[in-house]
Every structure is written in C-alpha cells, then in structure tokens.
N, C-alpha and C positions, 0 to 999 in steps of 0.2 A: 504494500500500500504506500509505503514511504517512497519507494523507487518510482512508482507511477506518478506520484505528486511531483517529484523532482523533474521527471521527464516532461510533464505538462508545463511546469514553470519554465523549463529550458526552451521548450517549443514556443511558448508565448513570447518569451524574451527574444528569441530568434526572429519570430514573425514581426515583432515591433521594430527591431533593428533593421531588418530587410525592408520593411515598409518605409522606414525613415530614410534609408539610403536611396530607394527608388523615388520617393517623393522629392528628396533633395536634388537628385540628378535631373528629375523633370523640371524643377524650378530653375536650376542652373541653365539647362537647355532653353527654357522659355526666356530667361533673362538675356542670353546671348542672341536669340532670335530678335528680341525687341531692340537690342543694341545695334545689331546689323541693320534692321529696318530703319532705325533712327539715323544711322550714317547714310543710308540710301536717300532718305527724305532730305537730309541736310545737303546732299549732293544735288538733288533736284532743285532745292531752293536756290543754290548758287547758280545753277544753269538758268532757272527762270528769272533770276535777277539780271542775268546777261540778256535774256530775251527782252526784258522790259527796258533795258538800258537806254535805247534811243528815245523812249517815250517817257522816261521817268523824270518828272519835274517836281517830285515831292514824295512823301510817304504813300505807299500803296501796298495792299496785301499781295503777298507773293506765295504762290502755291508751293507745296512740298510734295508734289506728285509729278509724274511725267506729263508734259504738255508738248505736243509736236510743235516745232518751230513754225510750221505753216499756219498755226492759229494766230500768230503774231504778224507775219509778213503781209497779210492782206490789209492791215491797218494803214500802212503808209506806202503801199505799192503803186508804182507807176504803170503806164499802159503795157510795159513789157514784162510785168510781174516782178520787178526788182523792188524790194523794200528799201526805199531811199534812206530812211533813218538808220537802218541796219548797215547799209553800204557805207554811209558816212561814218558810222561808229567804227567800222573796220578800218577805214582810212585814218581815223583819229588814233586807233590802236597802233597802226603801222607807223604813224608819225611819232608817237610817244615812245614806242619800244624798238622800232626798227624791224619788227617781225611782220612778215607779210602772210596773210591768210586769205585765200580766195573766197569770195562771197559764195560761190557754188559749193565749196568744201564745207563751209559752215552750215549752209542750208541742208545739204545732203546728210551731214553727220547728225544734226539734231532733228531730222525728219524720221529717224528710225529709233524705236525704243530698244531694240535688241541687236546685238552683234550677229554676224553670220553663224557663229557657233551656238547661238541661242541664249547667251548670257546677256545680262542687262548692259546696255550701252551707256556707261558712265564715263564722264570726261576724265576721271582720275584712275582708270583701270590700267594705265600704263601703255595702252595701245595707240594712243593719239596724243603725243606730247604737244603738238601745236594747238590743239583744242584746249588741253589742260592749261597751257600758258595763258591763253586768252581768258578763260574763265577765272583763273586765279588772279590775273591782273585786274580784271573787272571787280572781283571781290575786294581786293586791296584798295581799289579806288573808292570804295564805300558804297553802301546800298542806299 
C-alpha cells in the first residue's frame, strides 16, 4: 500500500513537471513568434514611410502591414504612369547620397510581397542592398 502511494505521488509529480515544461516551451515559442511578427511589422512600417515620403507634409498614420507600392503611385502619377513625387524623391536621394536607384527597380521591388522562393520580400533580408540603403536612409531622415 505504501509503495503504491509513492508511485502515485511520483507519477503526479512527473505529470506536473512535464506539463510545466510543455507549457513553458509553448509560451517561449509563442513569444518568439510574436517577436518575429513585430520585427516584420516594424519593417513594413519603415517601407510604408518610404512610400509616403513624397506626400508626407506632417504626421500621418503609417500602416504596419504590406501595402503594394502601386497603391501609392496612382496619387501623383502623370499620363505615362510615373509617380512624379516618387521620381523626384529618388532624385533627391541620389543627390544627397550619390547612390542611384532606378525608378523601375523601386516600383518592381515593392510591387511584390514575396520573393521568388516564397519568403517575404523585406528590404532588410540581405538580398537587395540598394533597396535597404534607400529605406534606411529615409528612416534616418525622420518620419
């Protein structure tokens, strides 16, 4: 009877410890997912500030989700479909930094949410240093 009681207590303790470890691992995993999602949202916020750059004359709400660049270029587009404020912003960037970035490159890059391999197309993924330089320069310029 005494051995049976010890076994039951041991099994209960083991179940509690295992439950605690599983619950803790789940919470850690959940925290890491939220942290990664927060980094992605902050990345999109920086990109969207870049999108708003030519039109930003004061504080305005900036999304923290993917928005295709084509949503913004129609605002100031000329009859050939070129967004004049964005084009002028790229010329300003070129003048200030000496870095040249083609308008078409910018439009093509930000018109896709995903890379060809299926991963998120984030400016800071290391695959597009010219885009990263532009976004970071714009961020340092101030939002």
